[in-house]
Structure formats: structure tokens, C-alpha cells
N, C-alpha and C positions, 0 to 999 in steps of 0.2 A: 403389752405393751401400757407406758406411760400415756397421760390422756391428753388431752390436745392443749385443754386450759387452765389455769391453777386457780384454786380459789383460797383466801386466805380471809380472815377475820380482821378488819384493822381495828375497830374499837368495839365496847359494849356502853352505849351510852350512858348506862344508868350506873354505873361505875364512877362516874362523875358525880354522883348523886343527883341526878335527873329523876323526876319519877318516871316510870315504866306509860304508867297512863294517858301522859301528854305526848307521846311518842307517836304520833300520829300524822294524819295528811293534812288535817286542818292547823296542827302545831308545831311541824318539824320540817323543815328546808333543805336543802341541798342542791346547790347552784353549783359545785364543780367540785374538784377533789380539794378545795383550799377549805371550804368551811362549813359546820353544820349549824343551824340555829332551832334551839327550841324554845317555845314560848311556853312557860309554866305559871300557873296560876293557882294562889293558894289564898282562899276566901276571897279579899279583895285586892291581896297584894299580886302583880304580877312582876316576872322578871324574864328577863330574856337570857338566854345563855349563848354565847357565841365561841363554837367548838373550833379549836385549829386541829384540823385532821393530820396536820403535819406535826404537831407535838399538841398533842391533848391537855399536856398539863398548865397549857398558857388558855386554859378556857377561860371567859369573862364573861360575867354574871352583872348585868344592869338592871335596875327596876324602872319600867317602861308602863305607859298606859293605853299602846296601842292594841289593837285587834291580831295585828301579823306582822313578822317581818322577814325581809328577803337580803342575806348578805350578796353583794357583789360577786359575781364568779373570780376576779383577778384582784380586786384591791378591796380595803379594808373602809368600804362605803355600804351601809348600811340603810335599807327601805324600811318604811314604817306606814302602816296604814291603820287607820284611825276612824272608821265609820267611810266616809267618803273623800276624807283629807287624807292626802298622801305627802309625804315627807322624806329627803333624802339628807343623810349626815355623813360626812366624813369624820370618820373616827379619830383616826391618829391627828387630823386637825383639830377633833374637837370645836367644828362648826357646820351647822346649816347650810346644806349647797342648794338645796331647791325644797319647793313647798307649793302645792296646788289641791284644789276643792274640785273633786270630779263632779258632774250634774248629778249622774245614778249612782245606782249602789255597785260596788266592784265585787264580782263574782268569781273572779281569777285572776291571779297577776305572776310575773316572770321576768326574770333576768334574759334574754334570745341574744346577749351578748355583754359585753363590758361595758358597753355606750348606752344600752337602749333597754327598758325597763317595758315590758308589753301590758299592759289593762286591760282587762276583757270585762264589760258590762252587761247587762242582759240583753241588750242592743247593738254593741257595736265593740268593734278591736282597737285600740289605741295605741302608739308606740310615743314612749315620752323618754327624748334622747336629752343624756346631762350634759350635753354643749350648750354653752350660754344661758339664756333666761326663758328656754323654747317652754313651751306648754306643750303636753299629751297633744297628737296629730290622729285625729281620726283614720284607720287604713281601711275597714270595710264596715259595712253592716252584717249583723247576724242574720244565717237565713233562719225563714221559720222552722226548719225543719232539727233545728236548734235550740228551740226555744225550749223545750222540756228536759234537755238535758244537765246533767250535772259534769263541769267543767272539769277535766282531769289535766290536759295539757294543751300548752300552744309553741308551736316550734315555728322558725324562722331558717331560712337556705342562708347561704354566704353571699351578703350583698342584700339581703331581705326583697327578691325579688318574687319570692314565692314565701306564701306563710299557710300554717294547717292547724286549726284549732280541731281538740278533742274532747268527744264529751260523750258520755254514757246516760241510759235509762235501761227500764224496766219493761221487756215486752209487753204488749197490751194483750197478749194471745194467753192470759193464763198459765206461761210455761214455767214462769218465773225467770226466764232465760235474760241474762243483762246484756242489752243492744249497744253496741256503738254506732256513734254518728260522729263524720266529719264534715268541715268544709275547707276547702284547699281552693286557696286564692292567691290568682295571677297579679302583681303590683303594675306588671308592664299593661295587660290587657283590663285590669280593672273587673275581672269577672270572677264569679264563684261556682264553685262546684260542689255539688252534695255528692257524698262517698259514704258508702257504711265501711267503719274500721273502728277498731280498740285502741291501738297503738300504733305511729307514723315516725318517721323521721328522715330527713334529708340527708345526701351521701354527695362526697364529690369525688367523682369516679374516671379515671383515664383510660376512656376504652379503648383496644385495639387498634394504633395507626394513628391515633388523635394525639396534637401536639397540647391541647389543652382539656382540661378535664370538664365533663358533663355533669350536671345535678341529676342526680336522681333522687325519687321520694318514693320510699317504701311504705308499706302499709300491710298490717294484719289484722283479721277481721274473722269472729266466730259467728258465724250464721246459723240457723236452723240446721243447716244439713253437714257443717264441717268447718274447719278452721283454714284458711287461705293465707300465704302471704303472697301482693303485689308488689313488684320493683318495675319502674317506668322513667324514662325519661322526659325530666319537663325543661332543661336548657340544655341545647347542645353544644360541647366544647368545642369541638374543630368541624370549620364548615365541611372539608373536604373529607373527614374520617365517616368512617361504615356507622350507622345509625345505631344505639344501643337496643337490644334485641329484649323490649319488655316478657317479662314473664309471670305466673302465677301459680304457687306452687302449693300442692295439698298438705299441711302441718299435721299429723296423727296424734291427739293428744291421749295421755297414758291413760290406763284402764283403769285405774286407780281414781283418777280426776276425769270423768269422762264430761262433765260440765263445767272443765276450766277454761277459761279466756285469756286472752293477752291483756297486760297493764302498761307494758313499759316496753321502749324500742331503744337501744343506742347501737348508733353505725361508726368503727372505726374504720376511718379511711386510712390509717396507718396499715392495715393488713387486708382492708376489701372484705370485711368480714360483719357480719349484723349479730348484737345479741337481743334476743326477745325474751322476755320474763312474763310468767302467768301469774294469775292471781293463787292459783296455789303452790307459788315459790319455784316453779319449773323453770329451767336456762335451757332455750333454744340458742343455738350457733350454727349459723346458716352464712357461705357465700353470697353476697352480696349480687354478684354478676349473673348466676344461676338461677338463686334462693337453694339451692340444695342444702340439704342438713348435715351440717359435719358431726355434732352430737347432740346430747339432750342429757339432762340430771337435774334431779331437785337439790336446787344449792338452799333454801331455807323453807322449815316449816311452816311459818306463817309467813303472811302477804307482805310482798315488800312494795309500801305504797309509794317509795320516791328513788328516781335512779339519776346518774348522770356519766358524763366519759370522763374518764379521767384523760386527760389531753400529755400526759407525761408518758405513759404506759402504753395507751391504747387501748385501756381495758374498761371495764363498768364498775362503778359505785353505786351500791344498794343499801335502802336502811328499810328494816324488818320492824312488825308490832313490837318484837322483842328488846327493839331497842340494838340491835345487831349492824354494824357497818361493815359490810362485808365489798371484798374485791374479787373481781373475777377479769382476769387476762391470759391472751393467749401466751403459751408456753412455746418460746422459741424453740428451745432444744428438742422438742417433742412432736409439734404440730406434723411440718411434711412426713415425718417415717410415719405417723397415724395414717396420713392425707393417703399416703402411699402404700403403707401394709396393711391396716386395719380397715380401709375403705376401699381399697385399691382405687383412688382415683388419681391417675397418673397426674393428668391433666392439671386437677386442681392443686396438687401439691406442687406444682413448678410453679405455677398462676401466684399460688399466695407466699412462696418461698421468693419470688421475686418483688412482689409488691413491699414486704417487711425485710426484704435483704436477710433471710433469714439462712442459716447452717440444714444441711441435711440433704439437698436436693444437686449437689453437685455432681457425681458419678452419672444421677438420672438425667443431666441436663447435659454433659458431656455426651454419653451415647446418646441422648436423643436427636443432640446437634450433628453427629458424625452420620448420622443414618439418614438426617435429613437431606444434607449437605450431599451425599451421596446419591440419593433421589433428583437432585438438580432443581429441587424448591428455595432459588436462592433469597428469595424473598423472605420467607418463613426462617431459613436459615439466621439471616441477618438482625430478626426481629429475637430470634431464642438468645442469640450470643450478645444483643445489643441489653436486653431485658436479664439477662440470668442474675441470680441473687449473689448478692454481694460481689458481683464482678466476675463471676470466676470463670467464664466463656471471655473474656476481655482480657486477653494475653497475646504476647508475641506469637504465642504458637498457634492463636485464632487466623490472625491479624497475614498470618503463610498460609494456612491452610486457603484465603481467601484470595490472596495473590494466584496460587497455584489452582483456582478455579478461575480466575481470569484469564489465565494464559490458556488455559483448556478452551474457553470460548474468547477468542479476541474480539469478534465482531458486539458482542453482547455488552450490557452497562457494567461498568466496573463494581465487583460486587462489595469492594474495601469503600466505595462511596456511597453504597446504599447502606452498609453495616454502618459507615460513622453517621448518616442521616438519620439511622431510626434512635442511637445515642442521643445525638444532639437534640431529640424531640423533647426530652424531658430529664439530661443531665449535660453531663460536661466528660470532656475528653480527658484519658488521663496521660499522663506527657509521651508514652509511645505513640500512642492513639494521633495525641496531637499534630507529630513528626509526621508519621505515614500519611494524614490528611494533608497537610500542607503541602509534600511534594507534588502530588500530580494536580493540586488546586494551582499551585506557582508554575507549572509546569505550562499548565493553560492559560495563564496569563490572569490569573482571576485573583488578584491579591487582594482585591476588595472584600471577598468574600471571608479571607482570612481577619481580614481589617474587623466587620462585620461581627464575626464567632469573639474574637477579640475582646470587643467593646463589652460584648453580652456576656463575658464568665465563660465560655464556654470550651475553653483551651487551658490546659496545666502549662505554664509557662517554663519553659529553662530553657538552658544556657546552649543545648544544641539546637534547640527549635529558633532561637537567635540567630544563630549564626545561619543555619538555614532559610532564613527571612531576609537577613543582612544583604544575601546575595543577590536580593532584586528591589528589596526598601530597606532603607536606612532609617527611616524614622519609626516605622512599625517595630523593627529590631530592637530598636532603643526602649519602648515600652516593654519588652518582652524580657528584654534582659533585665531592666528594673522591677517589674513585676516578680520573675525568677529569684529576686536577691544577687545578681551579678555586677558588683561595684563595678570591677575592673573592665567591665567590657561595658557599660555604662558610659564612663569616663572616656573610654575609647571611641564611642560613638558622637559625646561631644565635642571631642576633639574632632572629627573627623566632620561633622557637620556644625562646625565652626560656631556652636554655641559656648565658648570661653565662660561667659559670665556665668554658667550656671552649676560651671564644674565646683566649686569650693563650697557652694550653698548644699549641693547635692551630697558630699562627700561629709559635711557637718553633719548634715540632718541623718545621716544611715551610719554615721557613726565609722567611716571607714578612713584608714592613712594610708593612700597609696604611694608609689614610689614617687614622688613629685618630679626629682630630676627625670626620671626615666619620660614621664610624659611631657617635660619642657621638650624633650630631645625630640622627640618626635614633634610636637608644635611647630617649634621654631622651622621646621622646613616648609609645612603649611601656610603658617601665618604667622610671620615674627611678630607684628604688633599683639596679636592675640598673646602670645607666650609672653610678651613682655607685662602686658595686665595681669595674667595669672600669675606670673614670680613676681610683681606688686602687690596683687591679695596676699600670697602666701608670706611673705616677710612681713607683711602689716598684722598679724593675727594677733589677736588678745591671748596673753600668754605665752607669746614668743613665735620665732620664723617658723615656719613647719619646713624649709628648706635651707640648706649650706648658702648664705648668699654669694661668699666667695666664689663656690662650684659654678652655680648660675653664671655668674659673670664671667666667669671661664667657658662658658659654655656658649654664651653670646660671642664671644671673642673667638671663639676656633671657627667660629662661621663669618667672621669679620662682620660685624652688626656693630661698627661703634655707636651707631647714633641709638639702637637698642639698649646697647651695656649701657650707655652714659643715662638714659632715660629710667633705667631701671635702676642705679646705683643711686643716682640721686633721690630719688623716690626712696630708695632701703636706708640711706644715710641722714636723712633729713634730722634726727633726731640727736646728730651732732657729737655722739659718745667717743669718750678716749679710746676704746677698746678698738673702736673701727679705725684706729690711724691708718694702718696699712692699706685697706680698703679706699679711704680718702684719699691717701697718694695714687693709691692705681688709677683712680678716676682722674685725677687730675693728668698723670703719667700720658695715659692713653690719650686723652685730648692734646696734652701737649706736644705729641708727637705727630698727631693726625688731623688735629680741627684746631691749631692755637686759638683762635675766634671764640671757643667754644669754651674752653680754660680761662680765658680773660673774663669771659663773663660768668663762670661759675666764681672765680677768687672774688671778681666785682660784685658778688653778692655777699660775701662774707658768711654764708652759713657752715662753713667748714674750718676748724681750727685746729684739728690734732692731726695733721697729715705732717710728713717729714718735709720740714721746710729749705733746708739745706739743698736735698734734692730736687725736691719742685723748683725751687731756685736756679737751680744749673739747668734744667729743663727749659727755663723760662728764657735764660740767655741763650740755648741753642733756636730758641724758638723766637727770638728778637724780641721778645718782651723784656725789654731793657728795666723797665720802671718797677716789673712785679719782681725781676731777678733782683732789684737793688733794697727792694722792700724784704726778701728773706733769705739774704746773704747776712753772715755773722762775723766773717772773717774779711781782713783788710785787704789781703791782696787780692782776694775777690771781687770787693769791692772798686779796689783802682782799676780792675780790668773792666769793670761794667761803665763806669763814670766818665769813659771814655763818650760813651752815646749818647751822650745828656742832652744834644741836640735832640732826640729824636722820645725826648722828657717833656712833659708838662713843668712850665715854668714854677708855678705854684706848688705842685710837689717836692721840686726841690729844694724850694725855700722853706719849706717846711721841714724836710727830710734832714737838711745839712740844720736846722735848727733843733732837732734831735739828738744828732752827735756833737760828743768832747770836742774839746777845740783843737786838741793835737790831730785827732782825726781827720777831721773837718779841713785843716788846715793842708796835710798831706793829700787829699780828694782834691781840692781846689788846684794844687800843683799839679797834678797830674792831671785834671782837666785845661791846663793853659798848655 
């Protein structure tokens, strides 16, 4: 059966032209999967090699005068130490970021995250933040028990509430045994604890039933009587969850390395797995929850003197004294089968599969789930289904099984609600689950809960979910439609909630071109004025109107909306374009028939000039707007018919108008008046 982990060699550092004798703890560092730095001295000349692990051909070589160098784990930022002087440079910007002169000699330093450099002296431990112009801040004094140790590591948990300083020294009993010493410090309590141990690490681990991860502290120690790994909880995740059960597990050293001891530890939170490396080059793979050994194998004939976690793969990177950069990672395709078959540890197989969302435990999970459900242990069945690897049990079939269980026990708590609550602890609901949860929640009138889950991003929004929620909460339904990418439903909600001003802006933002005429047809029933505002926006868009102006006008007129039609057309025709002559005529026509005073005001404004003047003149005559009719007619017979109403016209107008006629026509019209 395939091994549960894969080992590959990333790089041979000497192949880059770097001497093998300088590849050691003092000169070679690796803070992350991004860079390796090597300090190489030849005579008086000192060079720093910055190796890009993603592309070793881009290795940079720079002359320096420093004693040590550290690359930032994330960015191209280089820390240099020369005696007690510390400097930090931004390589890409070619600028010095910070500098500080320590009062005491520096015995160890390390980036504990991308923003903080830890500095250890003979008496204390400091944190130097990259933010602002701050100086190193003392975190704690070193305990006397650490005084004679060579410091080999320093770690901090997420948030830097807990720190551990690791050192080694030779036993005083003459045995030649290497003793590990640790100082565990709580920043909140301001207290230190002395512990025997060679390697340590912190982990963020979600305890069963918890909604927030706990901080675990793991350390391995080789004592005179044997080797053990200890795992305990230092920060509880969820107050209501069961506490983590601390454990201490014996580790059996191989017969050919009886005096071997741990030198490095990395924990993959992705899989909940501990990688423990020994001085003789052995790798132990352990479960972080129980300390159970998954496998042990020798991965290097030489001592691995530095390691780091590969945050991309969840694996371990290490460099040995030969200059080999080694990478160990979990084999997603084989670890579950290995745990089931080779180890026979079905429980661990399911847990690792669930943590890493791995294939291989699907059938195992399905059979186990059915068995637990039949036994009546609803809580455990819900937990199994919710945490199943790759969501293999998060299906409509599982939901139906919980519905059947609810029908079989009508007085008990609804299994579906338990199941969904388990998912919501550390994940989000898929589309089917979101709908199935919404139904009972809405039936109970608890839409505020749905709003909360929506705000937290716990629901997968869909059109069907929006349709369900819309029956009781139009505002929330609008948000769901928007997130689900249902523009037609979003606009329909805007119409129903009378948020007309948002319709056009939304459509432009999402690049949606709906049936605007159809939307206006719905709007005129609910809010005629809102329909007019939207129609006006649609005809005044840059690049041309989004609707047919004539069709919209007919829509308004079909509902006897004369005032709204007039308002719309006045806005749509304000450009006074020749091609809009028919619509100009239509605007004047409808008002001359129904509201002559409005037509009079429009004509008095003089902004429309392309309409059918004879036709409008005839309508003016019928509306008793004789002066306007006289302005529009061009045939003598029409003028004679209207001039008889000169008493209804302004004398100033008549004088000016007669002055514009030829003598013959003026004479005939004067005779007609008499």
C-alpha cells in the first residue's frame, strides 16, 4: 500500500555554486517556503545568497559585512545582524526600513510572522515590529534554567499570546546525552514555565463541538528513560465546547539510533498532523489530537538543521547538512486508505479525511453514518454528516433521512436543525441546505436568524431561496437575489419596494439589459410617477435611449395617464430633433384635445419646432386657441375662417401678424374681419 506521505527533493543548494561547508545552522536559514538564505565567507569577503525556492535560477548574490541574515517569510525583506546592530531592508525598494542597536549580544533571532522579528539575548526575549518606528519590545526575561543552553528555536502562537523558547545543552551526568530545555511564556498572565523538551510547536485545532479553534501546544522530549510527545490545550476555543483531552504518548526510537532525539517540529493545521524530525534524520508523522503515530521513516542520512511549514501544501520543508532541501507532504490520495487498511484506525481515517477534505473515506463515512442513525444517536449522526470529507454526506439524500428521523420522533428536536447547526459551526450551507433550513425557520417566524446567517455569509444564495424568503421578507429576498446573480428578480424587487432610482444604476453595474417596456408596464400599476422617472432615465442614457419613446408614450396613454405622458414626452423630446417630429405632434395633439392650456404653455415655450404645423393648427382652432391657429395655418381659406375670432386675440399680436402678410392677403383678411 502507498505511503501516507510523499517525500521529494526540492533543491540541492551546492548546485547553485554555494559551498557545502557553509550550509549549517549558523549560516543557512529558511523562514518559509519562499526563500533560503546562505551566508558564505571566503577570506575577508562575505556574500549572502538569497535562493528563491519557487525559481532557484533567480538566486541573488550580494556582498555584505553582516554576521547573519534572515529573509522575511512573505516579502522580499531582509534582516541583517552585525554584532549587536540590527537592520532591516526592503530589497525591492532598495531602502532601509529600520535599524536598532541592541544593548546585549544577540544569541538567536527568527521571524515569528511576516510583521514581527523575535530577538533573543542572553537575558531576555524581544519582539521587533515592522510597523512604524517602534524599537524591540521586551517580552520576557529568560529563566535561569535556560542560561547554559544553546538556543535553537523560538515560536509564538497566532496572536502571540503564548511563546516558547527552546534550547539544548549536554547532560551533567557524564552520559553525553543532549538535554532539551524550554521556557513556555503566557503573555496574558506574564508568567513563564520551565519544561524539559527538545522541539515544540503551536497549533490551531477545532475541538469536536467547538465553533472556534483552540490553541494547542505540543512538545517532544528525550529524557534518560525514553522519548515522549505531549499535547495540551493552552487557549480554549469555544467556552461551551468540551475541553481538549491532553495526552502524552511514548515514541519508540529505532534500534539503529537508540540515542536519537527530536530536533524540529512542525504542525499542519490543514490535516491536524505533526511532523517530528530527529537528529538522525528520522521523520515521525503523528495525529495532533491523540499523538497516535501514523508512520516513521528515515528521510535523510544527514542531520536536518532547519525546518519550516509549507503553508501552501501543509507539508514540511527541511534542509540537511548536505544542502538538500527536502519536502514532505501528506499524500491526499493514499493517507485515508493507509489509516484504514495498514493501521486499521478507522476513526482516525475519518477525522483526517474530514480535516483535509480528502477522498478515500466516502464509503466508510456513508456506512458509518447509516449505522449511527439507526442506533438513534442523532447528535453523532449530525456531526458525521456535517463534517464528512468533501461534503460527501451533505446531500439531499441525507436531508431526507433526517426528515424521516424527525417523523419517527415527532416530539424530539428536529434533526435537520441540529445537522445544519453543526455545519454552520465552521462552514457554510450549500444551496439545497440553505433552502431546507429556511423552510422551518420561516415557519417559526424567525427570519431574523436567516438575516444573521446571510450577513455572516453562511447561506448559498439562489433564486429558489430568494423566492422562498420573498413570501415573508422582501428586503432580505432582494439581497439574496442580488448575491445569487438573478438580475430580473432584483429589478422586480426594486419595483415592488418602489426603489425606482436604483433600477437603472443596478442594471448598468451588472451589465443587464432587461425588457424595460415590460418593467414599465408593471410599474405604471403600482406607481405611475415612479414609472415616469424610470422612463425618463431610460430615454436619456448616454449612447441612446434604452426604450422606444413612442411605445412608452402609448403605454402611458393606454392607461389614460395624460399628465405622465406629457411629462415623459417633454423630457424625451427636449433635444428638438427633426426625426422626432411625429412625437412632437403627438404631444401637442393629446394636450390640445384634453388639456388645451397645457398645449398653450408648451407652444409658448417654443422648444418644439418640428411638428406638423397644419395639423396642430387645426387642433388649436378646435380648442378655441385661435391666435395659435392663426400662427400655424398657411392656407388663406383657413386664415379667413379663424380671423373672424380676432376679438379673442391680443391686438399687439394682430398688428405684428398682419405686418408679416403680403398686401393682397392682408386686404382680404381685413375685409373678412369687417
